C-alpha positions in Angstrom: 29.1 36.6 33.4 30.9 33.3 32.4 28.0 31.3 33.8 25.4 33.4 31.9 27.4 33.1 28.6 27.6 29.3 29.2 23.9 29.1 29.7 23.2 31.1 26.5 25.5 28.9 24.4 24.0 25.8 25.9 20.4 26.9 25.2 21.3 27.8 21.6 22.9 24.5 21.1 19.9 22.6 22.5 17.5 24.6 20.4 19.6 23.8 17.3 19.7 20.1 18.3 15.9 20.1 18.9 15.3 21.5 15.4 17.4 18.7 14.0 15.4 16.0 15.7 11.9 17.4 15.3 9.2 14.9 14.2 8.1 14.8 10.6 5.3 12.9 9.0 5.3 10.9 5.8 2.2 9.6 3.8 2.1 5.8 3.0 -0.4 4.0 0.9 -0.6 0.2 0.7 -2.1 -0.6 -2.7 -1.1 -4.2 -2.4 0.1 -3.9 -6.0 3.6 -3.4 -7.3 5.4 -0.2 -6.3 8.4 1.6 -7.7 9.5 3.7 -4.7 10.5 1.5 -2.9 10.5 -1.4 -5.3 8.1 -4.0 -4.0 6.4 -6.9 -5.7 2.6 -6.8 -5.7 0.5 -9.5 -4.2 -1.0 -12.4 -6.3 -4.4 -13.8 -5.8 -4.4 -16.2 -2.9 -1.2 -14.7 -1.3 -1.0 -15.7 2.4 -0.1 -13.7 5.4 3.6 -14.2 5.0 3.5 -12.6 1.6 1.2 -9.8 2.8 3.5 -9.0 5.7 6.6 -9.0 3.4 4.8 -6.6 1.0 3.7 -4.2 3.7 7.1 -4.2 5.4 8.8 -3.6 2.0 6.5 -0.5 1.5 7.6 0.7 4.9 11.2 0.5 3.9 12.3 -2.8 5.3 12.4 -4.1 8.8 9.6 -5.8 10.7 6.7 -3.4 11.4 3.5 -5.4 10.6 2.0 -8.7 11.7 -1.1 -9.9 9.8 -3.7 -12.3 11.3 -4.1 -15.8 9.9 -7.7 -15.0 8.8 -6.5 -12.6 6.0 -5.7 -13.4 2.4 -5.0 -11.4 -0.7 -7.2 -11.6 -3.7 -6.7 -10.2 -7.2 -10.0 -9.5 -8.8 -11.0 -9.4 -12.5 -14.3 -9.5 -14.3 -17.0 -11.7 -12.8 -16.6 -15.4 -13.7 -12.9 -15.2 -14.4 -11.0 -18.0 -12.5 -8.2 -16.9 -10.3 -5.3 -18.6 -8.6 -7.5 -19.7 -5.7 -11.2 -19.7 -4.9 -10.7 -16.3 -3.3 -9.2 -14.7 -6.4 -11.7 -12.5 -8.2 -14.2 -13.2 -5.4 -17.7 -11.9 -6.1 -19.5 -13.6 -3.3 -22.5 -15.6 -4.7 -22.0 -14.2 -8.2 -23.9 -10.9 -7.8 -21.7 -8.3 -6.2 -22.5 -4.7 -7.1 -21.9 -4.1 -10.8 -22.6 -2.4 -14.1 -22.1 -3.0 -17.8 -22.3 -6.8 -17.5 -19.7 -7.4 -14.8 -19.7 -7.5 -11.0 -17.9 -4.5 -9.6 -15.4 -5.2 -6.8 -12.3 -3.6 -5.4 -10.5 -6.0 -7.7 -11.7 -4.4 -10.9 -12.3 -0.7 -10.1 -9.9 1.9 -8.9 -10.6 3.7 -5.6 -14.0 2.1 -5.1 -15.7 4.4 -7.5 -18.9 2.8 -8.7 -18.6 2.6 -12.5 -16.5 5.7 -13.3 -13.1 4.0 -13.6 -13.3 0.2 -13.9 -10.3 -1.7 -14.9 -10.3 -3.5 -18.3 -12.6 -6.5 -18.1 -10.8 -9.8 -18.0 -7.6 -8.0 -17.1 -5.3 -9.2 -14.3 -7.1 -6.9 -11.9 -6.3 -5.0 -8.7 -4.9 -6.8 -5.6 -6.6 -6.2 -2.2 -7.2 -8.0 1.1 -10.2 -10.0 2.3 -11.0 -11.9 5.4 -10.8 -15.6 4.3 -14.4 -16.5 5.1 -14.4 -18.9 2.2 -12.1 -21.2 4.3 -13.8 -20.6 7.6 -16.7 -18.5 8.8 -14.7 -17.8 11.9 -12.3 -15.7 9.9 -14.3 -12.6 10.3 -11.6 -10.0 10.1 -8.4 -8.6 8.6 -6.1 -7.6 11.5 -2.9 -5.5 11.0 -0.7 -5.2 14.1 1.9 -2.5 13.8 4.9 -2.8 16.1 8.5 -1.8 16.9 7.5 1.8 17.6 5.6 2.4 14.4 3.5 5.5 14.9 0.6 7.0 13.0 0.9 10.8 13.3 -1.5 12.8 15.4 -4.0 15.0 13.5 -3.7 12.8 10.4 -6.2 10.6 8.6 -6.5 6.9 8.0 -8.4 6.1 4.8 -9.1 3.0 2.9 -11.4 1.6 0.2 -13.9 -1.0 1.5 -16.3 -3.5 0.1 -19.1 -5.4 1.9 -19.8 -8.5 -0.1 -23.3 -9.9 -0.3 -24.1 -13.2 1.5 -26.9 -15.3 0.4 -27.6 -16.4 3.9 -28.8 -12.9 4.6 -31.1 -11.9 1.7 -33.4 -9.5 3.6 -33.1 -7.2 6.5 -35.4 -9.1 8.8 -35.3 -12.1 11.1 -33.5 -14.1 8.5 -30.4 -12.1 9.5 -31.2 -11.7 13.2 -33.4 -9.4 15.2 -34.2 -6.2 13.2 -31.1 -4.9 11.4 -28.7 -5.8 14.2 -26.8 -8.5 12.2 -27.1 -7.2 8.6 -23.9 -7.2 6.6 -21.7 -4.4 7.7 -18.1 -3.3 7.9 -16.6 -2.5 11.3 -13.3 -0.7 11.8 -11.5 -1.0 15.1 -8.4 0.8 16.4 -6.8 -0.9 19.4 -10.0 -2.9 20.1 -12.2 0.2 20.0 -14.7 0.8 17.3 -13.8 3.9 15.3 -16.1 6.8 14.9 -18.1 6.5 11.7 -18.1 2.7 11.9 -20.0 0.5 11.2 -20.6 1.0 7.6 -23.8 -0.7 6.5 -24.7 -2.8 3.4 -27.3 -1.3 1.1 -30.8 -2.8 1.0 -31.1 -5.1 -2.1 -32.6 -3.2 -5.0 -32.0 0.1 -3.3 -29.3 2.5 -2.1 -26.3 3.2 -4.3 -26.5 0.1 -6.5 -30.0 -0.7 -7.8 -29.1 -3.4 -10.3 -26.4 -6.0 -10.6 -26.5 -7.6 -14.1 -24.2 -10.5 -13.0 -27.2 -12.1 -11.4 -30.6 -12.5 -13.1 -33.1 -10.3 -11.3 -30.4 -8.1 -9.7 -29.1 -8.0 -6.1 -30.4 -10.4 -3.5 -28.4 -9.4 -0.5 -27.1 -6.3 1.2 -23.7 -5.0 0.0 -21.7 -1.8 -0.5 -18.6 -0.3 -2.0 -16.9 2.9 -0.9 -14.2 4.9 0.8 -13.8 5.4 4.6 -11.9 8.1 6.3 -11.0 8.4 10.0 -9.5 11.4 11.8 -6.7 10.3 14.2 -7.1 13.2 16.6 -4.5 14.9 18.8 -2.9 11.7 20.2 -0.5 9.8 17.9 -1.2 6.0 17.6 1.9 4.0 18.7 2.0 0.4 17.6 -1.7 0.5 16.6 -3.8 -2.6 15.9 -6.1 -1.9 13.0 -9.0 -4.4 12.5 -11.4 -4.6 9.6 -14.4 -6.8 10.6 -17.6 -8.1 8.9 -20.6 -10.1 9.6 -21.7 -12.5 8.3 -19.2 -13.3 5.5 -16.6 -11.2 3.6 -15.2 -7.7 3.4 -12.5 -6.2 1.2 -9.8 -3.6 2.0 -7.7 -1.7 -0.5 -5.5 1.4 -0.8 -5.0 1.8 3.0 -3.4 5.2 3.5 -1.9 6.6 6.7 0.7 9.1 7.8 3.8 7.7 9.5 5.4 9.8 12.2 9.2 9.4 12.5 12.1 11.2 13.9 14.5 13.1 11.5 18.2 12.6 11.8 20.1 15.8 12.9 21.7 17.4 9.9 25.5 17.6 9.8 25.4 21.4 10.1 23.5 21.0 13.4 26.3 18.9 14.9 28.9 21.4 13.5 27.2 24.4 15.1 26.9 22.5 18.4 30.6 21.6 18.4 31.7 25.2 17.6 29.5 26.6 20.2 30.6 24.3 23.0 34.3 24.8 22.0 33.8 28.6 22.3 32.3 28.2 25.7 35.3 26.1 27.0 37.8 28.6 25.5 36.1 31.6 27.1 35.9 29.9 30.5 39.6 29.0 30.4 40.5 32.6 29.7 38.3 33.9 32.5 39.9 31.5 35.1 43.5 32.1 33.9 
């Protein structure tokens, strides 16, 4: 009887403790602009990987959880033709990124990659986002984010982000000028731990066709494949521990903004859980002493 009672109390205590330490998920969005909860300074145009890492780790609540590859740089877009803090700030490729109403439309001057429905005020400071720094070196073909120290993206969650495929005037038609057939046309590839994710690659639109049929920032309209949109990936039943997320383009530049994911963490057992555990175990000890007296 004493053994059975001890087992019952122990099982109850373990169940209570298990409830106290169950996993919970929390949504996180990296806008690369200033945040209020927690308080994090946004990125300026031309911000390097040290600043990008500091911003992302701040959003994650401090600590060291993210390493960014040297080929990444922040840009802070505005209307076409507005000079930024570096050559990359307000980047619009060769001057004719997708656009309407007299300005090139980029992740830097529109919210959530929505064509022309919600552009930021022309000539304003603009919206910060990340690009691969192909303006410095064509070998910088990606933005890589290595999460570490046990950082986990929850199972059965989604990873979403805004993307832009910038036009490149070295690839002005989908023919042999860009490689055999369409194999090397401008696209956006998303990799998780070195494996290309389902739904990737995203392809640039044919000049003069697709979503954006005219770009007034360039006389005569678009001259190279390009695109702007939102990508969503379903994580599946296995959580991603210390994942490597890579955003890759050929031949030149891509943009990434509003990266959203769900972080899986462990909750701390509530004080009441510890109290119930202590009372239960004390009761077991008292009962056993009485039975053996």
